C-alpha positions as CSV (number, residue, x, y, z in Angstrom):
1,M,124.2,33.0,74.8
2,K,120.6,32.6,73.5
3,K,119.4,31.9,77.1
4,F,121.1,35.2,78.2
5,L,119.4,37.1,75.4
6,V,116.0,35.8,76.3
7,V,116.5,36.7,80.0
8,W,117.7,40.2,79.0
9,L,114.7,40.7,76.8
10,L,112.3,39.6,79.6
11,V,114.0,42.1,82.0
12,V,113.6,44.9,79.4
13,M,110.0,44.0,78.8
14,L,109.2,43.8,82.5
15,G,111.0,47.1,83.1
16,S,109.1,48.7,80.3
17,A,105.7,47.4,81.6
18,T,106.6,48.8,85.1
19,A,107.5,52.1,83.6
20,N,104.3,52.3,81.7
21,T,102.3,51.6,84.9
22,V,104.3,54.3,86.7
23,L,103.8,56.8,83.9
24,S,100.1,56.1,83.6
25,N,99.6,56.5,87.4
26,T,101.5,59.8,87.5
27,N,100.4,61.3,84.2
28,L,104.0,61.3,82.9
29,S,103.4,59.7,79.6
30,N,104.5,62.4,77.2
31,S,108.2,62.7,76.8
32,E,110.2,64.3,74.0
33,W,114.0,64.0,73.5
34,R,116.4,66.2,71.6
35,L,120.0,65.5,70.9
36,S,122.2,68.3,69.6
37,I,125.4,67.4,67.9
38,K,128.1,70.1,67.3
39,K,131.0,69.8,64.8
40,P,133.6,72.3,65.9
41,G,133.5,75.5,63.8
42,N,129.9,74.8,62.7
43,P,126.4,75.4,64.2
44,A,125.0,72.5,66.1
45,V,122.4,70.2,64.5
46,A,119.4,69.2,66.6
47,H,117.9,65.7,66.3
48,V,114.4,64.9,67.6
49,L,114.4,61.4,69.0
50,G,111.9,58.7,69.3
51,T,111.8,55.6,71.5
52,S,111.6,51.9,70.9
53,P,110.2,49.0,73.1
54,S,113.8,48.2,74.2
55,G,114.3,51.7,75.5
56,V,116.7,52.8,72.8
57,L,116.2,56.4,71.6
58,T,116.3,56.5,67.8
59,S,116.4,59.0,65.0
60,D,115.5,58.9,61.3
61,R,119.2,59.7,60.7
62,D,122.3,57.9,61.7
63,L,123.7,59.3,65.0
64,P,127.2,59.3,66.2
65,V,126.0,58.0,69.6
66,S,123.6,55.4,70.9
67,I,121.2,56.3,73.7
68,R,119.4,53.9,76.0
69,R,116.7,55.2,78.3
70,Q,115.5,53.0,81.2
71,I,112.8,53.7,83.8
72,Q,112.7,52.1,87.3
73,E,110.0,52.6,89.8
74,T,111.2,53.9,93.2
75,S,109.6,54.6,96.6
76,S,109.7,58.3,95.7
77,G,108.5,58.1,92.1
78,M,110.4,56.9,89.0
79,Q,114.0,57.0,88.1
80,I,115.1,57.8,84.6
81,S,118.5,56.5,83.5
82,I,120.1,57.7,80.3
83,E,123.2,55.9,78.9
84,I,125.0,57.7,76.0
85,T,127.7,55.8,74.2
86,A,129.9,57.4,71.5
87,K,130.3,55.5,68.2
88,E,132.9,58.0,67.2
89,T,134.3,61.2,68.7
90,V,131.4,63.5,69.3
91,Y,130.3,66.8,70.9
92,Y,126.8,66.5,72.2
93,N,124.0,68.0,74.3
94,F,121.0,65.9,75.4
95,E,117.6,67.1,76.6
96,E,114.4,65.5,77.8
97,Q,111.1,67.3,78.0
98,L,108.4,65.7,80.2
99,T,105.0,67.2,79.5
100,L,102.3,67.0,82.1
101,P,99.2,66.8,79.9
102,A,96.7,67.3,82.7
103,I,98.4,70.4,84.1
104,Q,97.8,73.8,82.5
105,H,100.9,76.1,82.6
106,E,98.9,79.1,83.7
107,D,97.7,77.2,86.8
108,C,101.2,76.6,88.0
109,Q,103.7,78.0,90.4
110,F,107.4,76.9,90.1
111,L,110.3,76.1,92.3
112,M,114.0,76.0,91.6
113,P,115.4,76.1,95.1
114,G,117.6,79.1,95.9
115,F,116.8,80.8,92.6
116,W,113.1,80.6,91.6
117,Y,110.0,80.9,93.8
118,R,106.4,80.9,92.5
119,R,106.9,83.0,89.3
120,N,109.8,85.4,90.4
121,L,107.4,88.3,89.8
122,R,109.1,90.4,92.5
123,S,112.2,90.4,90.3
124,P,112.8,92.9,87.5
125,E,112.8,91.9,83.9
126,E,116.5,92.3,83.9
127,A,116.7,89.2,86.2
128,P,115.2,85.8,85.6
129,S,111.4,86.3,85.9
130,Y,108.1,85.0,84.6
131,A,107.6,88.5,83.3
132,T,110.4,87.9,80.8
133,S,109.5,84.4,79.8
134,H,107.1,81.6,80.8
135,S,109.8,79.0,80.2
136,W,113.2,78.8,81.9
137,Q,116.0,76.3,82.2
138,V,119.2,76.9,84.1
139,R,122.5,75.2,85.0
140,E,122.2,73.1,88.1
141,D,124.9,74.8,90.1
142,R,122.6,77.9,90.4
143,L,120.3,75.8,92.6
144,S,120.6,74.8,96.3
145,T,119.1,71.5,95.2
146,P,119.5,70.3,91.5
147,L,115.8,70.2,91.2
148,T,112.8,71.8,89.5
149,G,109.3,71.6,90.9
150,I,105.9,72.5,89.4
151,Y,102.9,73.0,91.6
152,S,99.3,73.3,90.3
153,D,97.3,75.9,92.3
154,K,94.2,74.4,90.7
155,T,94.6,70.7,91.7
156,G,97.3,70.8,94.4
157,D,99.3,68.2,92.4
158,Y,103.0,68.8,92.1
159,F,105.9,67.2,90.1
160,T,109.6,67.4,90.7
161,V,112.6,66.2,88.8
162,M,116.0,65.9,90.6
163,R,119.4,64.9,89.4
164,L,120.9,62.0,91.3
165,D,124.4,61.6,89.9
166,E,127.6,62.4,91.6
167,F,128.9,65.9,91.1
168,K,132.7,65.9,90.9
169,H,133.9,67.6,87.8
170,E,133.6,71.0,86.2
171,S,135.3,72.6,83.2
172,L,136.1,76.0,81.9
173,T,134.6,77.7,78.9
174,T,135.7,80.8,76.9
175,H,132.2,82.2,76.4
176,S,129.1,82.7,78.6
177,A,126.5,82.6,75.8
178,G,125.9,80.8,72.5
179,E,127.1,77.3,71.7
180,V,130.2,76.5,73.8
181,I,132.4,73.4,73.8
182,L,133.6,72.5,77.3
183,S,137.3,72.4,77.9
184,G,137.0,69.2,79.8
185,K,134.5,67.1,81.8
186,T,131.7,68.6,83.7
187,D,129.0,67.0,85.9
188,I,126.7,70.0,85.7
189,G,123.5,69.6,83.7
190,S,120.4,71.8,83.3
191,T,116.9,71.8,84.7
192,G,113.8,73.9,84.4
193,F,110.2,74.2,83.1
194,R,108.6,75.0,79.8
195,N,105.2,76.1,78.5
196,S,104.3,73.4,76.0
197,G,101.3,74.8,74.0
198,G,99.4,75.6,77.2
199,N,100.5,72.5,79.1
200,T,103.5,72.5,81.5
201,S,106.7,70.5,81.2
202,L,109.7,69.6,83.2
203,V,112.8,70.0,81.1
204,F,116.2,68.5,82.1
205,G,119.4,67.5,80.3
206,F,123.1,67.3,80.1
207,P,125.5,69.1,79.8
208,Y,123.9,72.4,80.9
209,Q,122.0,74.9,78.8
210,E,120.3,78.0,79.9
211,A,117.3,79.5,78.1
212,P,115.8,81.9,77.0
213,H,118.7,83.8,78.7
214,T,121.7,83.2,80.9
215,Y,122.2,85.4,83.9
216,I,125.8,86.5,84.1
217,R,125.8,89.4,86.7
218,K,123.4,91.6,88.5
219,L,120.5,92.7,86.3
220,T,122.4,91.4,83.2
221,L,120.7,88.8,81.0
222,V,122.6,87.7,77.9
223,P,121.5,85.2,75.1
224,A,121.0,81.6,75.8
225,V,124.0,79.2,76.3
226,Q,124.2,75.6,75.3
227,A,127.2,73.5,76.4
228,F,128.7,70.5,74.5
229,E,130.6,67.7,76.1
230,K,133.2,65.7,74.1
231,L,132.9,61.9,74.1
232,E,135.7,59.8,72.6
233,K,134.8,56.7,70.6
234,G,133.5,54.0,72.9
235,E,133.2,56.4,75.9
236,V,130.0,56.2,77.9
237,R,128.1,58.9,79.9
238,Q,125.5,57.7,82.4
239,L,122.9,60.2,83.7
240,T,120.1,59.7,86.3
241,W,117.1,61.8,87.3
242,E,114.2,61.0,89.6
243,V,110.7,62.3,88.8
244,R,108.3,62.5,91.7
245,K,104.6,63.3,92.0
246,G,102.9,64.5,95.1
247,K,100.0,66.6,96.4
248,A,100.1,69.6,98.8
249,A,97.5,71.8,100.3
250,N,99.3,75.0,99.1
251,Y,102.6,76.2,97.8
252,S,104.2,76.4,101.3
253,A,103.4,72.8,102.0
254,F,104.9,71.9,98.6
255,V,108.1,73.7,99.4
256,S,108.4,72.0,102.8
257,D,107.7,68.6,101.4
258,V,110.2,69.1,98.6
259,W,112.9,70.2,101.1
260,N,112.3,67.1,103.3
261,Y,112.5,64.8,100.2
262,A,115.6,66.5,98.9
263,Y,117.3,66.4,102.3
264,D,116.5,62.7,102.7
265,S,117.7,62.0,99.1
266,L,121.0,64.0,99.2
267,K,121.9,63.4,102.9
268,P,124.3,66.3,103.3
269,A,127.1,65.4,105.7
270,I,128.8,67.5,108.3
271,Y,132.0,69.1,107.1
272,T,134.5,67.0,108.8
273,N,137.4,69.5,109.1
274,A,135.3,72.1,110.9
275,M,137.0,74.7,113.0
276,R,136.3,74.7,116.8
277,V,134.2,77.5,118.2
278,E,137.0,78.8,120.4
279,Q,139.5,78.8,117.5
280,A,136.9,80.5,115.2
281,K,136.2,83.3,117.6
282,E,139.9,83.8,118.3
283,T,140.5,84.1,114.6
284,L,137.6,86.4,113.9
285,S,138.6,88.7,116.7
286,N,141.6,89.7,114.6
287,F,139.1,91.7,112.5
288,F,138.3,93.7,115.6
289,R,142.0,94.3,116.3
290,E,143.0,95.4,112.8
291,S,140.0,97.1,111.5
292,Y,139.5,99.6,114.4
293,V,139.4,103.3,113.2
294,D,139.6,106.1,115.7
295,K,140.5,109.2,113.8
296,F,136.9,110.5,113.3
297,D,134.1,111.5,115.6
298,L,132.6,108.0,115.1
299,K,134.9,105.2,116.1
300,Y,134.2,102.0,114.2
301,F,135.4,98.7,112.9
302,S,136.0,99.2,109.2
303,G,133.9,96.6,107.5
304,V,132.4,97.9,104.3
305,H,133.6,98.4,100.7
306,M,137.0,96.9,101.3
307,R,139.3,95.2,98.9
308,T,139.8,91.4,99.4
309,D,143.4,91.5,98.5
310,D,144.6,94.0,101.1
311,C,141.7,94.5,103.5
312,E,142.7,98.1,104.1
313,S,140.3,100.0,106.3
314,T,138.0,102.5,104.5
315,E,136.6,105.8,105.7
316,A,133.0,104.5,105.8
317,T,131.0,103.0,108.7
318,E,127.5,101.4,108.6
319,V,125.2,100.6,111.5
320,G,123.4,97.6,110.0
321,F,123.1,95.7,106.7
322,I,126.7,95.1,105.4
323,G,128.4,97.0,108.2
324,R,126.9,95.8,111.5
325,V,129.4,98.0,113.4
326,L,127.4,98.1,116.7
327,L,126.8,94.4,116.8
328,N,130.5,93.8,116.3
329,A,131.2,96.3,119.0
330,F,129.1,94.2,121.3
331,N,130.8,91.1,120.1
332,A,134.2,92.6,120.9
333,L,133.1,93.8,124.3
334,E,131.7,90.5,125.4
335,Y,134.7,88.5,124.0
336,G,137.3,91.0,125.3
337,E,135.9,90.7,128.8
338,E,135.7,86.9,128.5
339,I,139.4,86.6,127.7
340,G,140.7,89.6,129.6
341,D,141.7,91.6,126.6
342,T,141.4,95.2,127.8
343,A,142.4,96.7,124.4
344,L,139.3,95.0,122.8
345,V,137.1,96.2,125.6
346,H,138.4,99.8,125.2
347,K,137.7,99.7,121.4
348,A,134.2,98.3,121.9
349,N,133.3,100.9,124.5
350,S,134.8,103.7,122.4
351,I,132.5,102.7,119.5
352,F,129.4,102.7,121.7
353,N,130.3,106.0,123.3
354,S,131.0,107.7,120.0
355,Y,127.7,106.5,118.5
356,L,125.9,107.7,121.6
357,Q,127.4,111.2,121.1
358,H,127.7,111.5,117.3
359,G,125.7,108.6,115.8
360,F,122.2,110.1,115.7
361,A,120.4,112.6,113.6
362,A,118.2,115.3,115.2
363,N,115.1,113.2,114.5
364,G,116.4,110.4,116.7
365,F,117.4,108.0,113.9
366,F,120.8,106.4,113.6
367,H,123.1,107.9,111.0
368,E,123.0,104.7,109.0
369,Y,125.9,105.1,106.7
370,V,128.7,107.7,107.2
371,D,131.4,108.2,104.6
372,Y,134.1,110.5,105.9
373,G,136.0,110.3,102.7
374,K,133.1,111.8,100.8
375,D,132.0,113.9,103.8
376,S,128.5,112.4,103.5
377,V,125.8,111.0,105.7
378,T,122.9,109.0,104.3
379,Q,119.7,111.0,104.2
380,E,117.5,108.0,103.4
381,Y,116.8,105.6,106.2
382,S,115.7,102.0,106.3
383,I,113.7,100.0,108.8
384,R,116.3,97.2,108.4
385,R,119.4,99.2,109.3
386,Q,117.6,101.1,112.1
387,S,116.4,97.7,113.5
388,E,119.8,96.1,113.3
389,G,121.4,99.0,115.1
390,L,118.7,98.9,117.8
391,F,119.1,95.1,118.1
392,A,122.8,95.6,118.8
393,V,122.2,98.3,121.4
394,L,119.6,96.3,123.2
395,N,122.0,93.3,123.4
396,Y,124.6,95.7,124.8
397,L,122.3,97.2,127.4
398,K,121.1,93.8,128.6
399,Y,124.7,92.6,128.9
400,E,125.7,95.7,130.7
401,K,122.7,95.5,133.1
402,M,123.6,91.9,133.9
403,K,127.1,93.2,134.8
404,G,125.6,95.8,137.1
405,R,126.3,98.7,134.7
406,T,123.4,100.9,133.5
407,H,123.3,103.5,130.7
408,V,120.4,105.8,131.1
409,T,121.3,108.0,128.2
410,W,121.5,105.1,125.9
411,E,118.1,103.8,127.2
412,N,116.6,107.2,126.4
413,R,118.0,107.1,122.9
414,V,116.4,103.6,122.4
415,K,113.0,104.9,123.6
416,I,113.1,107.7,121.1
417,L,113.8,105.2,118.3
418,F,110.9,103.1,119.5
419,C,108.7,106.2,119.3
420,N,109.9,106.7,115.7
421,F,109.0,103.1,114.9
422,A,105.5,103.8,116.2
423,K,105.2,106.8,113.8
424,L,106.3,104.6,110.9
425,Q,104.2,101.5,111.5
426,K,101.2,101.4,109.2
427,Q,97.7,100.3,110.0
428,D,98.3,96.8,108.6
429,G,101.3,96.3,111.0
430,S,104.0,96.7,108.3
431,F,106.9,99.1,108.3
432,P,108.1,100.9,105.2
433,R,111.3,99.6,103.7
434,K,112.8,103.1,103.3
435,F,111.9,106.6,104.4
436,D,113.5,110.1,104.7
437,Q,114.4,112.3,107.6
438,H,110.9,113.8,107.7
439,F,109.3,110.3,108.0
440,Q,108.2,110.5,104.3
441,V,108.1,107.0,102.9
442,T,110.3,106.5,99.8
443,D,109.8,102.7,99.5
444,A,106.5,101.4,100.9
445,S,107.3,97.7,100.5
446,G,106.7,95.8,103.7
447,G,109.3,93.1,102.9
448,S,111.7,94.4,105.5
449,T,109.0,94.4,108.3
450,P,110.3,91.2,110.1
451,S,113.6,93.0,110.9
452,G,111.6,95.4,113.1
453,V,110.1,92.6,115.2
454,L,113.4,91.6,116.8
455,P,114.1,94.9,118.6
456,L,110.4,95.4,119.5
457,T,110.2,92.1,121.3
458,M,113.6,92.7,122.9
459,G,112.5,96.2,124.0
460,Y,109.4,94.7,125.6
461,A,111.6,92.3,127.5
462,Y,114.0,95.0,128.6
463,F,111.6,97.9,129.4
464,H,108.4,95.9,130.1
465,N,106.6,98.3,127.9
466,K,103.5,96.5,126.5
467,S,103.2,98.9,123.6
468,Y,106.4,97.5,122.1
469,L,104.9,94.0,122.3
470,E,101.7,95.1,120.8
471,S,103.6,96.7,117.9
472,A,105.6,93.5,117.4
473,K,102.4,91.5,117.3
474,R,100.9,93.8,114.7
475,A,104.0,93.4,112.6
476,G,103.8,89.6,113.2
477,K,100.2,89.6,111.9
478,Y,101.3,91.4,108.8
479,L,104.1,88.8,108.3
480,E,101.5,86.0,108.8
481,N,99.0,87.5,106.3
482,E,101.3,88.9,103.6
483,L,104.5,86.9,103.6
484,I,103.9,83.5,105.2
485,A,100.4,82.8,104.2
486,K,101.1,84.0,100.6
487,A,104.5,82.2,100.5
488,D,105.9,85.6,99.3
489,Y,109.2,86.4,101.0
490,F,110.7,89.6,99.4
491,S,112.6,92.8,99.6
492,S,114.6,92.3,102.8
493,T,118.0,92.8,101.4
494,L,118.6,96.5,100.7
495,D,120.6,96.2,97.5
496,A,117.9,94.3,95.6
497,N,114.1,94.3,95.5
498,C,113.1,90.8,94.8
499,E,112.6,87.3,96.3
500,D,115.4,86.7,98.7
501,K,116.7,84.4,101.4
502,E,116.9,87.1,104.1
503,A,113.2,87.8,104.0
504,S,112.4,84.2,105.0
505,L,115.2,84.1,107.4
506,Y,114.1,87.3,109.1
507,A,110.4,86.1,109.1
508,S,111.4,82.9,110.8
509,T,113.6,84.8,113.3
510,A,110.7,87.2,114.0
511,M,108.4,84.4,114.9
512,H,111.0,82.8,117.1
513,Y,111.4,86.1,119.0
514,L,107.6,86.4,119.3
515,A,107.4,82.9,120.7
516,M,110.0,83.9,123.3
517,V,107.7,86.5,124.8
518,T,104.3,84.7,124.6
519,K,102.8,81.6,126.1
520,G,100.3,78.8,125.5
521,K,98.4,78.7,122.2
522,E,99.7,82.0,121.1
523,R,103.2,80.8,121.5
524,Q,102.5,77.6,119.6
525,H,101.0,79.7,116.8
526,Y,104.3,81.6,116.5
527,V,106.2,78.3,116.6
528,D,104.1,77.0,113.7
529,L,104.7,80.2,111.7
530,C,108.4,80.0,112.5
531,Q,108.5,76.5,111.1
532,Q,106.7,77.4,107.9
533,A,109.0,80.3,107.2
534,A,112.0,78.2,108.1
535,Y,111.3,75.8,105.3
536,F,111.5,78.6,102.8
537,C,114.7,79.8,104.3
538,L,116.1,76.2,104.3
539,S,115.3,75.9,100.6
540,W,117.9,78.6,99.9
541,Y,120.7,76.6,101.6
542,Y,122.8,74.1,99.5
543,L,122.2,70.4,100.1
544,W,125.0,69.4,97.7
545,D,128.5,70.3,96.8
546,V,128.9,72.3,93.5
547,P,131.9,71.1,91.5
548,F,134.6,73.6,90.5
549,A,137.2,73.4,87.7
550,Q,141.0,73.2,88.3
551,G,142.1,76.8,88.3
552,Q,139.0,78.1,90.1
553,M,140.4,79.0,93.5
554,L,137.4,77.7,95.5
555,G,137.8,74.3,93.8
556,D,141.5,74.2,94.2
557,V,141.2,74.7,98.0
558,G,138.4,72.0,98.3
559,F,135.5,74.3,99.1
560,K,132.2,72.6,99.7
561,T,129.0,74.4,99.1
562,R,126.7,72.3,101.3
563,G,125.3,74.4,104.2
564,W,125.9,77.7,102.4
565,G,122.9,79.8,101.3
566,N,122.2,81.5,98.0
567,V,121.2,85.2,98.4
568,S,118.5,86.3,96.1
569,V,117.2,86.1,92.6
570,E,119.1,89.3,91.7
571,N,122.3,88.3,93.6
572,N,123.1,84.8,92.6
573,H,126.0,83.9,94.9
574,V,126.4,82.0,98.2
575,D,127.3,83.6,101.5
576,V,127.4,83.1,105.3
577,F,124.2,85.0,106.2
578,I,123.0,82.9,109.1
579,F,123.0,84.9,112.4
580,E,120.5,83.1,114.7
581,F,119.0,80.8,112.1
582,A,121.1,77.7,113.0
583,T,120.1,78.2,116.6
584,I,116.4,78.5,115.5
585,L,116.7,75.2,113.6
586,D,118.0,73.5,116.8
587,W,115.1,75.0,118.7
588,L,112.5,74.1,116.1
589,S,113.9,70.5,116.0
590,E,112.9,70.1,119.6
591,E,109.7,72.1,119.4
592,C,108.4,70.3,116.2
593,H,110.2,66.9,116.8
594,E,111.9,67.3,113.5
595,P,115.5,65.8,113.6
596,R,116.3,67.0,110.0
597,F,116.4,70.6,111.3
598,S,119.1,70.0,113.9
599,A,121.0,67.7,111.6
600,F,121.2,70.3,108.9
601,S,122.0,73.0,111.5
602,S,125.1,70.9,112.2
603,V,126.0,70.9,108.5
604,I,125.6,74.7,108.4
605,K,127.7,75.3,111.5
606,S,130.5,73.1,110.3
607,S,130.5,74.1,106.7
608,M,130.3,77.9,107.1
609,L,133.7,78.2,108.8
610,Q,135.5,76.6,105.8
611,L,137.0,79.8,104.3
612,M,138.3,81.3,107.6
613,P,141.5,83.1,106.6
614,I,144.3,81.9,108.9
615,P,148.1,82.0,108.4
616,D,149.2,79.8,105.5
617,N,145.5,79.3,104.5
618,M,144.3,82.7,103.6
619,F,141.9,81.8,100.8
620,D,142.8,84.9,98.8
621,I,141.9,87.3,101.6
622,G,144.4,89.9,102.7
623,K,144.1,89.6,106.5
624,V,143.5,86.9,109.1
625,G,139.9,86.7,110.3
626,Y,138.4,89.0,107.6
627,Y,135.8,86.5,106.4
628,P,134.9,86.5,102.7
629,E,131.5,87.7,101.6
630,V,130.6,87.3,97.9
631,V,131.5,83.7,97.2
632,Q,130.8,83.1,93.5
633,H,129.8,79.5,93.0
634,T,128.1,79.6,89.6
635,N,128.3,81.4,86.3
636,W,127.4,84.8,87.9
637,D,129.5,87.6,89.3
638,Y,129.3,91.2,90.5
639,G,131.6,92.2,87.6
640,K,134.9,90.7,88.8
641,N,136.4,87.2,88.7
642,G,133.4,84.9,88.3
643,K,132.8,81.3,89.4
644,G,135.4,79.9,91.9
645,F,136.4,83.3,93.2
646,Y,135.1,86.4,95.1
647,N,134.2,89.8,93.9
648,D,137.2,92.1,94.5
649,I,135.2,94.3,97.0
650,F,133.7,92.9,100.1
651,A,132.1,93.7,103.4
652,P,133.5,91.6,106.3
653,G,131.6,93.7,108.8
654,W,128.5,91.6,108.4
655,T,130.2,88.2,107.8
656,V,132.1,88.4,111.1
657,A,128.9,89.5,112.9
658,S,126.8,86.7,111.3
659,L,129.3,84.0,112.1
660,W,129.8,85.3,115.6
661,Q,126.1,85.2,116.3
662,M,126.0,81.6,115.0
663,L,128.9,80.8,117.4
664,S,126.9,82.2,120.3
665,P,123.9,79.9,120.3
666,D,122.7,80.8,123.9
667,R,122.4,84.5,123.3
668,V,118.7,84.7,122.5
669,E,117.6,82.5,125.4
670,K,119.9,84.4,127.8
671,Y,118.5,87.7,126.7
672,F,114.8,86.7,127.2
673,N,115.2,84.4,130.2
674,A,117.8,86.3,132.3
675,A,116.4,88.1,135.3
676,D,116.6,91.9,135.3
């Protein structure tokens, strides 16, 4: 027994020496620990802890738990292991603050993937933002990777902390703010950053807490939350984090390096029960069959502002954004002709014909949103919706031309739209986000500019008009200077004005399209920009599976979050916005010799079809093939249902279009490479 104790002490001492070396080498020598103990019905009591040479965390008061902290050097950095053992039944919350003494907080930019970029200063104060507080910690399931990163603009040094435990359990709580006792076991902790008297700190702990606020729905911050887990006497909770130090030339390089590291560490696997492409398209096509509305001047697939429980068609139609009615018309036409379904073909052609006749304002712009129930037509336009409508029509025209069918009137409509684009484009190459019928800018933000690049490059390939290509290149230069070089991807989604996934996705797609119409060094330049933007887009996509509690529908049906993307700082849910991005990842994988891209593309393509409503497996959706939209995976909602469910209103118009584009990976190359 004595021999065993001697060996054990030597191991501890050697481990401690190794830890000190690692800490010294990485400037991670200043940790603080806090243990909060809650007695039900009473405020929690916080205990500041110290450490001993053996790694036991101690207090000047007797604690109902013992805590051992061990550090092990790894190839990536250092691994911190915490073991909490209950001496009696206890409700606890543990936190570690790791201060980086050589790093000034004001010199830093921050990263919490899928939620926080740089300082979130594009976000309003009603959402998590540096303008509201310089210190934030959040529950891990808000993040596409359970990780916080801190990057010093001054030195180029960066530090990350990532949780490495298995995530299997989640529990319910009765409150969203204040001190809450969990109803059962959870595996969700917290992570974040803190301003520590001018220095910066990584903060992480278990179970979760969110401070200085918790974000419960769009533009709604409430007081902080701190969760307490129950441990029975003798029960042990083991926790593991990895801290890593690196150096990067800029914030973009930091984001790409962190994504590669996180991908290699978490190794997200392909979803094994993936639906086949043919089956997926067959199921989605039911949306075309059941949503068709033909009682108004405009014929359309009803795909906006519908109830999830009955999926009854509404009296509104939208060209782009959440409606995507023209892209779905093209999808239905192509698929209908492929399988010989004349009814689908008729519906698709009727939609295009009705929009050609009734879908344009006198100024040549699409009627973006028409609500027959309210007898209203939107008077404010957006570069995004106009671009998405134009994108769909150009796909349609190219397809028709390849079939030997031409549409001169449609071509003339498209040319008028391109003339309008030329009037809107600013000297710096950007397009305004929103404008009125008189071309007066109502939102000058250039964040939606990348959406305009797609139809411009397509228009050049279709009409051989060099002015379209020149316009696309000017827009590309703006994207390079203002979004990509500054690592500032913002304001692409129209129902928010903040950092969002779609800006980086569209920027990457825009560079892909520019690469399709250029050659040599110029093409390679666009490939490089595409890759840089792609890393930001990738950072929004989940590399792990968020746990759900029993009784939360998504957990009960076995939903896996890996491969799904968070939306924006304001809209904190996952969805299937993908369109061409998986195809671009496969293309970049070959162009850049990066196998991670194609491997993760396979994860996305398999995982995103999980919630396909089919008979006997409807996933709380009212009709077959009406794919869900607002998938609420964390403590956030649009006002209905919360984690583990959907909002009660959804827009399957864009989800069907997005998945269909993903399931048609050869479309882009066919468009640009097919002979006229």
